C-alpha positions as CSV (number, residue, x, y, z in Angstrom):
1,M,-21.1,-32.9,-2.5
2,A,-18.9,-35.8,-1.4
3,K,-18.3,-36.8,-5.0
4,A,-17.5,-33.3,-6.1
5,N,-14.9,-32.6,-3.4
6,P,-14.0,-35.7,-1.4
7,L,-11.2,-33.8,0.4
8,L,-13.7,-31.3,1.9
9,V,-16.8,-33.5,2.7
10,V,-17.1,-37.1,3.7
11,K,-20.3,-39.1,3.5
12,V,-21.1,-41.0,6.8
13,R,-23.9,-43.5,7.1
14,R,-25.6,-43.7,10.5
15,G,-28.2,-46.4,10.4
16,R,-30.7,-45.3,7.7
17,S,-29.6,-41.7,7.7
18,I,-26.7,-40.2,5.9
19,A,-24.6,-37.4,7.4
20,Y,-22.1,-35.2,5.6
21,E,-19.1,-34.1,7.7
22,I,-16.7,-31.4,6.8
23,R,-13.2,-32.6,7.2
24,K,-11.5,-30.5,9.8
25,T,-8.1,-30.5,8.3
26,R,-9.3,-29.2,5.0
27,A,-11.6,-26.6,6.6
28,A,-8.7,-25.4,8.8
29,K,-6.5,-25.1,5.7
30,D,-9.2,-23.2,3.8
31,K,-9.7,-20.9,6.7
32,A,-6.0,-20.1,6.9
33,V,-5.9,-19.3,3.2
34,Q,-9.0,-17.0,3.5
35,E,-7.4,-15.2,6.4
36,A,-4.2,-14.7,4.6
37,S,-6.0,-13.4,1.5
38,A,-8.0,-11.0,3.5
39,R,-4.9,-9.8,5.3
40,R,-2.9,-9.4,2.1
41,G,-5.8,-7.3,0.7
42,T,-5.0,-4.5,3.0
43,P,-2.1,-2.0,2.4
44,A,-0.3,-3.2,5.5
45,G,-0.8,-6.8,4.7
46,Y,0.4,-6.4,1.1
47,L,3.6,-4.6,2.2
48,A,4.2,-7.2,4.8
49,Y,3.7,-10.0,2.2
50,R,6.1,-8.3,-0.3
51,L,8.9,-8.1,2.3
52,S,8.3,-11.5,3.9
53,T,9.9,-14.8,3.1
54,A,6.4,-16.0,2.0
55,S,6.7,-13.9,-1.2
56,P,8.5,-15.6,-4.0
57,G,9.7,-12.2,-5.4
58,R,11.1,-11.0,-2.1
59,D,14.8,-11.0,-3.0
60,E,14.1,-9.3,-6.3
61,Y,12.0,-6.7,-4.5
62,L,14.6,-6.0,-1.9
63,C,17.4,-5.6,-4.6
64,G,15.2,-3.0,-6.4
65,P,15.6,0.7,-6.0
66,N,15.2,1.5,-2.3
67,P,12.3,-0.6,-0.9
68,L,13.2,0.5,2.6
69,P,13.8,4.2,3.1
70,E,16.9,5.4,4.9
71,D,14.8,6.9,7.7
72,A,12.9,3.6,8.3
73,D,12.4,2.5,11.9
74,G,15.1,0.1,13.3
75,A,12.4,-2.3,14.4
76,W,10.9,-2.3,10.9
77,R,14.3,-3.0,9.3
78,A,14.8,-6.0,11.7
79,L,11.4,-7.4,10.9
80,A,12.1,-7.0,7.1
81,E,15.4,-8.8,7.4
82,A,13.8,-11.6,9.5
83,G,11.0,-11.9,6.9
84,G,8.1,-12.8,9.2
85,E,4.9,-11.7,7.5
86,L,2.6,-11.8,10.6
87,A,5.1,-9.9,12.7
88,M,5.5,-7.2,10.1
89,Y,1.7,-7.0,9.7
90,E,1.2,-6.6,13.4
91,H,3.9,-3.9,13.6
92,L,2.2,-1.9,10.7
93,K,-1.3,-2.3,12.2
94,A,0.1,-1.0,15.6
95,G,1.5,2.0,13.8
96,E,-1.9,2.6,12.1
97,A,-3.6,2.4,15.5
98,E,-1.2,5.0,16.9
99,A,-1.7,7.4,14.0
100,G,-5.5,7.3,14.7
101,P,-8.4,7.2,12.3
102,V,-8.6,9.1,9.0
103,P,-10.4,12.4,9.5
104,S,-14.0,12.5,8.2
105,T,-13.5,15.9,6.6
106,P,-10.4,17.6,5.0
107,A,-10.8,20.6,7.3
108,V,-8.3,19.1,9.8
109,L,-5.7,18.5,7.1
110,V,-6.2,22.0,5.7
111,E,-5.6,23.5,9.2
112,R,-2.3,21.6,9.4
113,A,-1.1,22.6,5.9
114,P,1.4,25.4,5.5
115,K,-0.1,28.7,4.3
116,R,0.6,29.6,0.7
117,Q,0.2,32.9,-1.1
118,P,-2.8,33.2,-3.5
119,V,-2.3,32.2,-7.1
120,Q,-3.0,35.7,-8.4
121,D,-0.2,37.2,-6.3
122,S,2.3,34.6,-7.6
123,L,1.2,35.1,-11.2
124,K,1.6,38.9,-10.9
125,S,5.2,38.5,-9.7
126,A,5.9,36.0,-12.5
127,V,4.9,38.3,-15.4
128,P,7.8,40.3,-16.7
129,S,7.6,44.0,-17.1
130,P,6.5,45.6,-20.4
131,E,10.0,47.0,-21.0
132,L,11.5,43.6,-20.7
133,L,9.0,42.1,-23.1
134,A,9.7,44.8,-25.6
135,E,13.5,44.2,-25.4
136,M,12.9,40.4,-25.9
137,R,10.8,41.0,-29.0
138,R,13.4,43.3,-30.4
139,C,16.1,40.7,-29.9
140,I,14.0,38.0,-31.5
141,V,13.1,40.1,-34.5
142,A,16.8,41.1,-34.9
143,Q,17.9,37.5,-34.9
144,S,15.3,36.4,-37.4
145,Y,16.6,38.8,-40.1
146,R,20.2,37.5,-39.9
């Protein structure tokens, strides 16, 4: 293992025995990379990364068509301008915590949805009268013989 990756593991001889020690600096770096990857794998983490200075395409993304909506929170705008990925991530996670968990069934969402008229009623009102259809046919036939 020490030969395969000398930056991660060092071989230490103690008397007759050999011990392998993981280098703390490399382990800490690997842990930070893993945490960042796990964080960026979430919707909040990805958005925070795209708007942070850690993203190489940040300026191009911000110049694009409306990445920040007009009704965006003032605190969110300040965080996006500052470009701190962790601060933006924490702000988004706090907003998710305030919103609460996703309901287990759609029944809660159906109760909140506005009431709509049945499809059959709207289709009946959309169908023109037979007199109007006959007039339309007469006009089409008359134009086709010209």
